[in-house]
OpenMM code with the backbone's topology and positions (N, CA, C; nanometers):
from openmm import Vec3, app, unit

residues = "MET GLY GLY ALA GLU GLN ASN ALA GLU GLY GLY SER GLU GLY GLN SER GLY ALA GLY PHE GLU GLN ALA LEU ALA ARG LEU GLU GLU ILE VAL ALA SER LEU GLU ARG GLY GLY ALA PRO LEU ASP GLU SER LEU LYS LEU TYR GLU GLU GLY ILE ARG SER TYR ARG ALA CYS HIS GLN MET LEU LYS ARG ALA GLU SER LYS VAL LYS LYS LEU VAL GLU SER LEU GLU GLY ARG LEU GLU GLU GLN PRO MET GLU GLU PRO GLU GLY GLU".split()
positions = [
    Vec3(19.5851, -18.5150, 8.6790),
    Vec3(19.6939, -18.4083, 8.5977),
    Vec3(19.5787, -18.1866, 8.7109),
    Vec3(19.5360, -18.1596, 8.6254),
    Vec3(19.4974, -18.0557, 8.7014),
    Vec3(19.5841, -17.9436, 8.6145),
    Vec3(19.6605, -17.9820, 8.5929),
    Vec3(19.7779, -17.8769, 8.5208),
    Vec3(19.7096, -17.8323, 8.3721),
    Vec3(19.6523, -17.9062, 8.2720),
    Vec3(19.5443, -17.8180, 8.1882),
    Vec3(19.4583, -17.7665, 8.2115),
    Vec3(19.3947, -17.8423, 8.3074),
    Vec3(19.2196, -17.7608, 8.3707),
    Vec3(19.2547, -17.5901, 8.4088),
    Vec3(19.3642, -17.5791, 8.4330),
    Vec3(19.4338, -17.4355, 8.5793),
    Vec3(19.4536, -17.3561, 8.4464),
    Vec3(19.5218, -17.4096, 8.3238),
    Vec3(19.5909, -17.3373, 8.2525),
    Vec3(19.4677, -17.3154, 8.1312),
    Vec3(19.3112, -17.4002, 8.0912),
    Vec3(19.1685, -17.3529, 8.0222),
    Vec3(19.1702, -17.2526, 8.1239),
    Vec3(19.1212, -17.2974, 8.2754),
    Vec3(19.0887, -17.1591, 8.3559),
    Vec3(19.1444, -17.0578, 8.3266),
    Vec3(19.2480, -17.0123, 8.2801),
    Vec3(19.2556, -16.8756, 8.3300),
    Vec3(19.4694, -16.9102, 8.2257),
    Vec3(19.5080, -16.9341, 8.3170),
    Vec3(19.6283, -16.9464, 8.3484),
    Vec3(19.6647, -16.8564, 8.3237),
    Vec3(19.8738, -16.8104, 8.3476),
    Vec3(19.9961, -16.7403, 8.3285),
    Vec3(19.9323, -16.6092, 8.2639),
    Vec3(19.9139, -16.4599, 8.2565),
    Vec3(19.9306, -16.4267, 8.1338),
    Vec3(20.0342, -16.4675, 7.9973),
    Vec3(20.1551, -16.5643, 8.0294),
    Vec3(20.2847, -16.5654, 8.0100),
    Vec3(20.2335, -16.6518, 7.8675),
    Vec3(20.1101, -16.7704, 7.9780),
    Vec3(20.1000, -16.8996, 7.8146),
    Vec3(19.9122, -16.9480, 7.7932),
    Vec3(19.8312, -16.7871, 7.8163),
    Vec3(19.7423, -16.6819, 7.7973),
    Vec3(19.6775, -16.7619, 7.5927),
    Vec3(19.8360, -16.7358, 7.5566),
    Vec3(19.7655, -16.8226, 7.4266),
    Vec3(19.7511, -16.9841, 7.3592),
    Vec3(19.8674, -17.0474, 7.4460),
    Vec3(19.8724, -17.1536, 7.4486),
    Vec3(19.7740, -17.2245, 7.5543),
    Vec3(19.7619, -17.2004, 7.6310),
    Vec3(19.6272, -17.1991, 7.7183),
    Vec3(19.4522, -17.1857, 7.6016),
    Vec3(19.4640, -17.0819, 7.5800),
    Vec3(19.3705, -17.0446, 7.4700),
    Vec3(19.3668, -17.1772, 7.3572),
    Vec3(19.4608, -17.1849, 7.3330),
    Vec3(19.4793, -17.2923, 7.1801),
    Vec3(19.4509, -17.4490, 7.3021),
    Vec3(19.5023, -17.4746, 7.3825),
    Vec3(19.4179, -17.6222, 7.4626),
    Vec3(19.2993, -17.6300, 7.4715),
    Vec3(19.2358, -17.4747, 7.5500),
    Vec3(19.1007, -17.5080, 7.5506),
    Vec3(18.9910, -17.4907, 7.4810),
    Vec3(19.0585, -17.4556, 7.3766),
    Vec3(18.9904, -17.4700, 7.2083),
    Vec3(18.9801, -17.5985, 7.1723),
    Vec3(19.0830, -17.6592, 7.2271),
    Vec3(19.0593, -17.8003, 7.0794),
    Vec3(19.0329, -17.9001, 7.1884),
    Vec3(19.0354, -17.8987, 7.3188),
    Vec3(18.9866, -18.0293, 7.4317),
    Vec3(18.7990, -17.9379, 7.3920),
    Vec3(18.8118, -17.8379, 7.3470),
    Vec3(18.6307, -17.8417, 7.3395),
    Vec3(18.5841, -17.8632, 7.1933),
    Vec3(18.6441, -17.8816, 7.1254),
    Vec3(18.6570, -17.8766, 6.9926),
    Vec3(18.6002, -18.0561, 6.9683),
    Vec3(18.7039, -18.1243, 7.0962),
    Vec3(18.7470, -18.2713, 7.1236),
    Vec3(18.5905, -18.3197, 7.1938),
    Vec3(18.5189, -18.2312, 7.2761),
    Vec3(18.4180, -18.2538, 7.3713),
    Vec3(18.2874, -18.2347, 7.2562),
    Vec3(18.2900, -18.1384, 7.1706),
    Vec3(18.1409, -18.1402, 7.0682),
    Vec3(18.1685, -18.2185, 6.9777),
    Vec3(18.3084, -18.3235, 6.9428),
    Vec3(18.2596, -18.3837, 6.8486),
    Vec3(18.2488, -18.5417, 6.9227),
    Vec3(18.2703, -18.5258, 7.0117),
    Vec3(18.2141, -18.6278, 7.0768),
    Vec3(18.0629, -18.6576, 7.1803),
    Vec3(18.0802, -18.5496, 7.1881),
    Vec3(17.8815, -18.5103, 7.2282),
    Vec3(17.8355, -18.5631, 7.0743),
    Vec3(17.8695, -18.4693, 6.9774),
    Vec3(17.7733, -18.5137, 6.8124),
    Vec3(17.7644, -18.6798, 6.7552),
    Vec3(17.8622, -18.7336, 6.8619),
    Vec3(17.8954, -18.8307, 6.8162),
    Vec3(17.8076, -18.9557, 6.8613),
    Vec3(17.7468, -18.9381, 6.9942),
    Vec3(17.7121, -18.9562, 7.0662),
    Vec3(17.7053, -19.1316, 7.0978),
    Vec3(17.6564, -19.2436, 7.1837),
    Vec3(17.7120, -19.2725, 7.2049),
    Vec3(17.7241, -19.3703, 7.3825),
    Vec3(17.7695, -19.2448, 7.4165),
    Vec3(17.8228, -19.2103, 7.5678),
    Vec3(17.7129, -19.2472, 7.6435),
    Vec3(17.7110, -19.3007, 7.8156),
    Vec3(17.6130, -19.2769, 7.8707),
    Vec3(17.5589, -19.1626, 7.9048),
    Vec3(17.4631, -19.1167, 7.9476),
    Vec3(17.4396, -19.0339, 8.0132),
    Vec3(17.5274, -18.9334, 8.1002),
    Vec3(17.5407, -18.9996, 8.2359),
    Vec3(17.6422, -18.9762, 8.3170),
    Vec3(17.7878, -18.8631, 8.2640),
    Vec3(17.8210, -18.9594, 8.1626),
    Vec3(17.9165, -18.9133, 8.0809),
    Vec3(17.9397, -18.8102, 7.9633),
    Vec3(17.7657, -18.8042, 7.9325),
    Vec3(17.7718, -18.7043, 7.8257),
    Vec3(17.7502, -18.6084, 7.9162),
    Vec3(17.7099, -18.5556, 8.0777),
    Vec3(17.6670, -18.4475, 8.1383),
    Vec3(17.8014, -18.3993, 8.1562),
    Vec3(17.8779, -18.4788, 8.2122),
    Vec3(18.0199, -18.4280, 8.2552),
    Vec3(18.1304, -18.3839, 8.1304),
    Vec3(18.0913, -18.4419, 8.0385),
    Vec3(18.1715, -18.3634, 7.9186),
    Vec3(18.0704, -18.2125, 7.9058),
    Vec3(17.9410, -18.1986, 7.8973),
    Vec3(17.8914, -18.1162, 7.8536),
    Vec3(17.9546, -18.0544, 7.9620),
    Vec3(17.9013, -18.0689, 8.0526),
    Vec3(18.0145, -17.9126, 8.1754),
    Vec3(18.1258, -17.9224, 8.1748),
    Vec3(18.2367, -18.0248, 8.1534),
    Vec3(18.3616, -17.9360, 8.1093),
    Vec3(18.3860, -17.8996, 7.9735),
    Vec3(18.2931, -17.8668, 7.8626),
    Vec3(18.3169, -17.7945, 7.7603),
    Vec3(18.2284, -17.6732, 7.8046),
    Vec3(18.1482, -17.6671, 7.8959),
    Vec3(18.0849, -17.5108, 7.9193),
    Vec3(18.1697, -17.4572, 8.0093),
    Vec3(18.2724, -17.5029, 8.0698),
    Vec3(18.4424, -17.4791, 8.1509),
    Vec3(18.4869, -17.4502, 8.0423),
    Vec3(18.5324, -17.5271, 7.9353),
    Vec3(18.6697, -17.4398, 7.8269),
    Vec3(18.5747, -17.3575, 7.7770),
    Vec3(18.4696, -17.3441, 7.6963),
    Vec3(18.3932, -17.2076, 7.6824),
    Vec3(18.3962, -17.1196, 7.7349),
    Vec3(18.3318, -17.1309, 7.8203),
    Vec3(18.3598, -16.9961, 7.9246),
    Vec3(18.5468, -16.9300, 7.9708),
    Vec3(18.6362, -17.0357, 7.9542),
    Vec3(18.7756, -16.9834, 7.9861),
    Vec3(18.7939, -16.9382, 7.8271),
    Vec3(18.7873, -16.9808, 7.7564),
    Vec3(18.8023, -16.9429, 7.5733),
    Vec3(18.7536, -16.7832, 7.5559),
    Vec3(18.6471, -16.7709, 7.6253),
    Vec3(18.5079, -16.6562, 7.5945),
    Vec3(18.5795, -16.5381, 7.6793),
    Vec3(18.6930, -16.6080, 7.8420),
    Vec3(18.7557, -16.5014, 7.8707),
    Vec3(18.8623, -16.4488, 7.8505),
    Vec3(18.9691, -16.5628, 7.8066),
    Vec3(19.0695, -16.5456, 7.7267),
    Vec3(19.0328, -16.4152, 7.6420),
    Vec3(18.9597, -16.4355, 7.5349),
    Vec3(18.9500, -16.3581, 7.4632),
    Vec3(18.8587, -16.2266, 7.5225),
    Vec3(18.8369, -16.2266, 7.6037),
    Vec3(18.7444, -16.0813, 7.5928),
    Vec3(18.8997, -16.0215, 7.6348),
    Vec3(19.0080, -16.1080, 7.7759),
    Vec3(19.1706, -16.0132, 7.7971),
    Vec3(19.2473, -15.9579, 7.6487),
    Vec3(19.2693, -16.0185, 7.5747),
    Vec3(19.2242, -16.0109, 7.4203),
    Vec3(19.2373, -15.8787, 7.3884),
    Vec3(19.1046, -15.8564, 7.4033),
    Vec3(19.0376, -15.8059, 7.2673),
    Vec3(19.0804, -15.6899, 7.3949),
    Vec3(19.0503, -15.6833, 7.5194),
    Vec3(19.0760, -15.5027, 7.6196),
    Vec3(19.1999, -15.4719, 7.5638),
    Vec3(19.3141, -15.5793, 7.5571),
    Vec3(19.4375, -15.5398, 7.4938),
    Vec3(19.4368, -15.4414, 7.3240),
    Vec3(19.3463, -15.5003, 7.2585),
    Vec3(19.3869, -15.4168, 7.1592),
    Vec3(19.3822, -15.2646, 7.0871),
    Vec3(19.4910, -15.1995, 7.0704),
    Vec3(19.4197, -15.0822, 7.0771),
    Vec3(19.4032, -15.0737, 6.8925),
    Vec3(19.3345, -14.9601, 6.8193),
    Vec3(19.3799, -14.9070, 6.7189),
    Vec3(19.4291, -14.7922, 6.7425),
    Vec3(19.4406, -14.7472, 6.6430),
    Vec3(19.5539, -14.6414, 6.5964),
    Vec3(19.4343, -14.5545, 6.4977),
    Vec3(19.4047, -14.3621, 6.5704),
    Vec3(19.3054, -14.3319, 6.5014),
    Vec3(19.3738, -14.1964, 6.5029),
    Vec3(19.3624, -14.1120, 6.3095),
    Vec3(19.4572, -14.0601, 6.3087),
    Vec3(19.4063, -13.9144, 6.3398),
    Vec3(19.3691, -13.7980, 6.4427),
    Vec3(19.3076, -13.6856, 6.4780),
    Vec3(19.3465, -13.5983, 6.3154),
    Vec3(19.2731, -13.5196, 6.3881),
    Vec3(19.2456, -13.4070, 6.2658),
    Vec3(19.3653, -13.3218, 6.2090),
    Vec3(19.4534, -13.3295, 6.3769),
    Vec3(19.5890, -13.2770, 6.3313),
    Vec3(19.6801, -13.3153, 6.2678),
    Vec3(19.5977, -13.5135, 6.2263),
    Vec3(19.7616, -13.5718, 6.1552),
    Vec3(19.8134, -13.5998, 6.2696),
    Vec3(19.8006, -13.6521, 6.4238),
    Vec3(19.8352, -13.6968, 6.4902),
    Vec3(19.7766, -13.8504, 6.5270),
    Vec3(19.8689, -13.9432, 6.5681),
    Vec3(19.8487, -14.0814, 6.5786),
    Vec3(19.7747, -14.0569, 6.7269),
    Vec3(19.6476, -14.1527, 6.7707),
    Vec3(19.6483, -14.1603, 6.8945),
    Vec3(19.5739, -14.3072, 6.9258),
    Vec3(19.5999, -14.2926, 7.0317),
    Vec3(19.5119, -14.4589, 7.0394),
    Vec3(19.4398, -14.4290, 7.1531),
    Vec3(19.2879, -14.5628, 7.0732),
    Vec3(19.1774, -14.5776, 7.1260),
    Vec3(19.1657, -14.7013, 7.1376),
    Vec3(19.0840, -14.7372, 7.2473),
    Vec3(19.0196, -14.8780, 7.2680),
    Vec3(18.9377, -14.9038, 7.1569),
    Vec3(18.8775, -15.0489, 7.1963),
    Vec3(18.8550, -15.1408, 7.0778),
    Vec3(18.6631, -15.1377, 7.0282),
    Vec3(18.6612, -15.0917, 6.9337),
    Vec3(18.4594, -15.0674, 6.9684),
    Vec3(18.4729, -15.2239, 6.9585),
    Vec3(18.3274, -15.2089, 7.0551),
    Vec3(18.2286, -15.3485, 7.0711),
    Vec3(18.1499, -15.3102, 6.9493),
    Vec3(18.1628, -15.4511, 6.8662),
    Vec3(18.0331, -15.5234, 6.7666),
    Vec3(17.9463, -15.4467, 6.8177),
    Vec3(17.8583, -15.4188, 6.7027),
    Vec3(17.7178, -15.4379, 6.7051),
    Vec3(17.6692, -15.5239, 6.7809),
    Vec3(17.5116, -15.5448, 6.8115),
    Vec3(17.4997, -15.6500, 6.8529),
    Vec3(17.5367, -15.7455, 6.9368),
    Vec3(17.6502, -15.6418, 7.0711),
    Vec3(17.6814, -15.7570, 7.1730),
    Vec3(17.5801, -15.6139, 7.2959),
] * unit.nanometer
topology = app.Topology()
chain = topology.addChain("A")
for resn in residues:
    res = topology.addResidue(resn, chain)
    for name in ("N", "CA", "C"):
        topology.addAtom(name, app.Element.getBySymbol(name[0]), res)
């Protein structure tokens, strides 16, 4: 089918929320499957590779969303100013 994979790897701007949820759900399925074990090595490697792609897609979508988030800071004069969101310490 391929549509879900394309969406999981970025998708369109209008579908980024749905794409994120879909990619995250798939990542959770993959993790659960790998934790259960029992799959042949080649299948486990394919799942692992797909999991890495889903993780990267989720991370990229979160970074894009984070860059859009602005916080309002009250200036000394009492006006509100937009400033980019600060990076958390440790990254």
